[in-house]
C-alpha positions as CSV (number, residue, x, y, z in Angstrom):
1,M,3.7,-3.6,31.0
2,K,3.3,-6.6,28.9
3,P,4.2,-6.4,25.3
4,E,0.5,-7.3,24.7
5,E,-1.0,-5.1,26.7
6,T,0.7,-2.1,24.6
7,V,-0.8,-0.3,21.8
8,D,2.0,-0.5,19.3
9,Y,2.8,-4.8,19.8
10,N,-0.8,-4.8,18.7
11,F,-0.8,-2.7,15.7
12,K,2.5,-4.6,14.9
13,V,1.3,-8.1,15.5
14,C,-1.8,-7.3,13.5
15,W,-0.1,-5.8,10.8
16,H,2.6,-8.5,10.5
17,A,-0.3,-10.7,10.1
18,I,-2.0,-8.8,7.4
19,S,1.4,-8.6,5.7
20,R,2.4,-12.3,5.6
21,M,-1.1,-12.9,4.5
22,Y,-1.1,-10.4,1.7
23,N,2.4,-11.9,0.5
24,A,0.9,-15.5,0.5
25,E,-1.8,-14.0,-2.1
26,A,0.8,-12.2,-3.7
27,V,3.6,-14.8,-4.5
28,Q,0.7,-16.4,-5.7
29,N,0.7,-13.9,-8.9
30,D,4.4,-13.6,-8.9
31,I,4.3,-10.2,-7.1
32,T,4.7,-9.2,-3.5
33,T,2.6,-6.9,-1.1
34,S,4.6,-4.3,-1.9
35,I,4.1,-4.1,-5.7
36,G,0.6,-4.8,-5.2
37,F,0.1,-1.4,-2.8
38,V,2.0,0.4,-5.6
39,L,0.1,-0.8,-8.6
40,L,-3.0,-0.1,-6.6
41,N,-2.0,3.6,-6.3
42,I,-1.2,4.1,-10.1
43,D,-3.5,5.8,-12.4
44,Q,-3.6,4.6,-15.4
45,E,-5.5,7.0,-17.5
46,Q,-2.8,10.0,-16.4
47,G,-0.2,8.2,-14.7
48,T,1.0,9.0,-11.5
49,P,4.2,11.2,-10.6
50,A,6.8,8.9,-9.1
51,T,7.3,11.5,-6.5
52,K,3.6,11.0,-5.5
53,I,3.8,7.4,-5.1
54,A,6.0,6.7,-1.9
55,P,4.1,9.7,0.0
56,L,1.2,7.5,-0.3
57,L,2.3,4.5,1.2
58,G,4.5,5.6,3.3
59,L,7.9,4.4,1.8
60,E,11.0,6.5,1.6
61,A,12.0,7.0,-1.7
62,R,15.1,5.0,-2.3
63,S,12.7,2.0,-0.9
64,L,10.2,2.9,-3.8
65,T,12.9,3.1,-6.2
66,R,14.1,-0.4,-5.9
67,I,10.1,-1.4,-6.0
68,L,10.2,0.5,-9.6
69,K,13.1,-0.8,-10.9
70,S,11.7,-4.5,-10.1
71,M,8.6,-3.8,-11.2
72,E,10.1,-2.5,-14.6
73,E,11.9,-5.7,-14.8
74,K,8.6,-7.5,-14.2
75,N,7.4,-5.8,-17.2
76,L,4.3,-4.4,-14.8
77,I,5.0,-0.6,-15.6
78,Y,6.6,1.7,-17.9
79,K,7.8,5.4,-17.4
80,V,6.6,8.4,-19.4
81,S,8.9,11.8,-19.1
82,D,6.5,14.8,-18.6
83,P,6.9,16.7,-22.1
84,N,6.6,20.1,-20.2
85,D,8.9,19.1,-17.4
86,K,11.5,16.7,-18.2
87,R,12.1,16.2,-14.1
88,L,8.8,14.7,-14.1
89,V,8.4,11.2,-14.6
90,R,4.8,9.5,-14.7
91,I,4.3,5.9,-14.0
92,F,2.0,4.1,-16.3
93,L,0.9,0.0,-16.2
94,T,1.3,-2.4,-19.0
95,E,-1.2,-4.9,-20.1
96,K,0.7,-7.1,-17.3
97,G,0.4,-4.6,-14.8
98,L,-3.1,-3.9,-15.2
99,E,-3.5,-7.7,-14.7
100,K,-1.6,-7.5,-11.6
101,K,-3.6,-4.1,-10.4
102,E,-7.0,-6.0,-10.7
103,V,-5.7,-9.2,-8.2
104,S,-4.4,-6.9,-5.9
105,R,-7.5,-4.9,-6.0
106,L,-9.8,-8.4,-5.5
107,T,-7.6,-9.3,-2.9
108,V,-7.8,-6.3,-0.8
109,K,-11.5,-6.1,-1.3
110,Q,-12.0,-9.9,-0.1
111,F,-9.9,-9.0,2.5
112,N,-11.9,-5.9,3.8
113,N,-15.3,-7.8,3.1
114,K,-14.7,-10.7,5.2
115,V,-13.4,-8.4,7.8
116,R,-16.6,-6.7,7.3
117,E,-18.7,-9.8,7.9
118,E,-16.8,-10.4,11.2
119,I,-16.7,-7.2,13.1
120,P,-19.7,-5.2,13.6
121,Q,-19.4,-1.8,12.1
122,E,-19.6,-0.1,15.4
123,D,-16.2,-1.9,16.3
124,L,-14.8,-0.7,13.0
125,D,-16.0,3.0,13.5
126,V,-14.1,3.1,17.0
127,F,-11.1,1.0,15.5
128,F,-10.6,3.9,12.6
129,K,-11.5,6.6,15.3
130,V,-9.0,5.2,17.4
131,C,-6.6,4.8,14.7
132,G,-7.0,8.5,13.7
133,R,-6.2,9.7,16.8
134,I,-3.1,7.8,16.8
135,L,-1.7,9.0,13.5
136,G,-2.9,12.6,14.6
137,M,-0.9,12.5,17.8
138,I,2.3,11.0,16.4
139,E,2.0,13.6,13.2
140,N,1.3,16.9,15.5
141,K,4.1,15.6,17.6
142,E,2.2,15.2,21.0
143,I,4.1,11.7,22.1
144,F,7.7,12.6,21.3
């Protein structure tokens, strides 16, 4: 079987292309794709527990720790200890973080709108169904 005939190769190549495209946009705004995705998953009203962010993005906790440190250094976020549970730390966005979150939101929206303009909804429905089935197979350990 040739690489381009395998499911995983096509997922990987497509995701890497999307990631490079997002990174090209992100670098113009002094952030990374990873930072953009973290920004999009922070609830500004109530803050987001740091422990909840990594699973949302499929990241290892230590990878998220590095990203959050970088985000603090860039003045995009600040941390607040929960008054009821000192072990819990909530992440909030600074004004600069809110601005970068909006840039990230618009970038993701533009990509998705363009894809939806070019690819019929029926094809996208099949794509989402296939992705869901593959993910289910992996999560249910049906492959290995």
